[in-house]
C-alpha positions in Angstrom: -29.4 82.1 38.5 -26.3 84.2 38.3 -26.8 87.7 36.7 -24.7 88.7 33.8 -21.6 90.6 34.6 -20.1 93.5 32.6 -17.5 91.2 31.0 -20.1 88.9 29.4 -22.3 91.8 28.3 -19.3 93.5 26.7 -18.4 90.2 25.0 -21.9 89.8 23.7 -21.9 93.4 22.3 -18.5 92.8 20.6 -19.8 89.5 19.0 -23.0 91.2 17.9 -21.0 94.1 16.3 -18.7 91.6 14.6 -21.6 89.6 13.2 -23.1 92.7 11.8 -19.9 93.9 10.2 -19.1 90.5 8.8 -22.5 89.9 7.3 -22.5 93.4 5.9 -19.1 92.9 4.4 -20.0 89.5 3.0 -23.1 91.0 1.3 -21.2 93.8 -0.5 -17.9 92.2 -1.5 -18.1 90.0 -4.5 -16.6 86.5 -4.6 -13.0 86.7 -5.8 -11.2 84.5 -8.4 -9.6 82.5 -5.7 -12.9 82.0 -3.9 -14.5 80.6 -7.1 -11.9 77.8 -7.0 -12.9 77.0 -3.4 -16.6 77.1 -4.4 -15.8 74.7 -7.3 -14.1 72.3 -5.0 -17.0 72.3 -2.6 -19.4 71.7 -5.4 -17.7 68.6 -6.8 -20.3 65.9 -7.1 -18.6 63.0 -5.4 -16.3 62.8 -2.3 -13.7 60.8 -4.2 -13.4 63.6 -6.8 -13.2 66.1 -4.0 -10.4 64.3 -2.2 -8.5 63.9 -5.5 -8.6 67.6 -6.0 -7.7 68.8 -2.5 -4.9 66.3 -2.2 -2.6 68.4 -4.3 -3.6 72.0 -4.2 -5.8 72.9 -1.2 -4.4 73.7 2.2 -5.5 73.5 5.0 -7.5 70.4 4.0 -9.7 70.6 7.1 -11.2 73.9 5.9 -12.1 72.3 2.6 -13.7 69.3 4.2 -15.8 71.6 6.4 -16.6 73.6 3.3 -17.7 70.5 1.4 -19.9 69.5 4.3 -21.6 72.9 4.5 -22.1 72.9 0.8 -23.7 69.4 1.0 -26.0 70.6 3.8 -26.9 74.1 2.6 -26.2 74.1 -1.1 -23.9 76.3 -3.2 -23.9 80.1 -3.0 -23.2 82.9 -0.6 -24.2 80.7 2.4 -20.7 79.2 2.0 -19.3 82.4 3.5 -20.9 81.5 6.8 -18.2 79.0 7.6 -15.3 81.5 7.8 -17.7 83.9 9.7 -18.4 81.1 12.3 -14.7 80.4 12.5 -14.2 84.2 13.2 -16.7 84.1 15.9 -15.0 81.1 17.4 -11.7 82.9 17.2 -13.1 85.9 19.1 -14.4 83.6 21.8 -11.1 81.8 22.2 -9.3 85.2 22.1 -11.5 86.4 24.9 -10.8 83.2 27.0 -7.1 83.7 26.4 -7.2 87.3 27.4 -9.2 86.4 30.5 -6.7 83.7 31.3 -4.0 86.3 31.2 -6.0 88.4 33.6 -6.3 91.4 31.3 -9.6 92.8 32.6 -11.0 95.8 30.9 -7.9 96.1 28.7 -8.8 92.7 27.2 -12.3 93.8 26.3 -10.9 96.9 24.5 -8.3 94.7 22.8 -11.1 92.3 21.7 -13.2 95.2 20.5 -10.3 96.6 18.4 -9.5 93.1 17.0 -13.2 92.5 16.1 -13.7 95.8 14.5 -10.6 95.9 12.4 -11.2 95.9 8.7 -8.5 93.3 8.1 -10.1 90.8 10.5 -13.6 91.4 9.2 -12.5 91.0 5.5 -10.5 87.9 6.5 -13.5 86.4 8.2 -15.7 86.9 5.1 -13.3 85.6 2.5 -13.8 82.0 1.5 -10.4 80.9 2.7 -9.1 78.9 5.6 -7.3 81.7 7.4 -9.8 82.1 10.2 -9.9 78.4 10.9 -6.1 78.3 11.0 -6.1 81.3 13.5 -8.8 79.6 15.6 -6.7 76.5 15.9 -3.5 78.4 16.6 -5.1 80.5 19.4 -6.7 77.4 20.9 -3.4 75.7 20.8 -1.8 78.7 22.6 -4.4 78.7 25.3 -4.1 74.9 25.9 -0.3 75.2 25.9 -0.4 78.0 28.5 -2.7 75.9 30.7 -0.4 72.9 30.3 2.7 75.0 31.2 1.0 76.2 34.4 0.4 72.6 35.4 -3.4 73.0 35.2 -5.8 70.6 33.6 -6.1 71.3 29.9 -9.9 71.7 30.1 -11.1 74.5 32.4 
């Protein structure tokens, strides 16, 4: 079994710090007026009503479909804020892979730490909006594009 290296330990500590900051921020910041609309959309009783509503005024629709699925699984309430937090964790992981792909070394860990500890990113990851999912998909697309342009297989 391969022992942990400094890079993976630092990544684990950054992710643990981000989880703590995000859960703390989610517990003290009340749900805003815009987030109540998202909660209402997720709590619609039928999927047909849900798709009628998101067809006109909810973008990106993938976020709302995932929000509706998590509301169906876990019920309404503050647990809905876990979806953007999970997307934020995924964004940090993709950002780390992207930095490692660019061979940034210790500078990448410092950059990842600064990104994960910034107030804007933590508040963005705890608001019930699709911003972190959009960023996750953009950073993933950038990583796969870089691999494609280098002539490598898309999957590592």
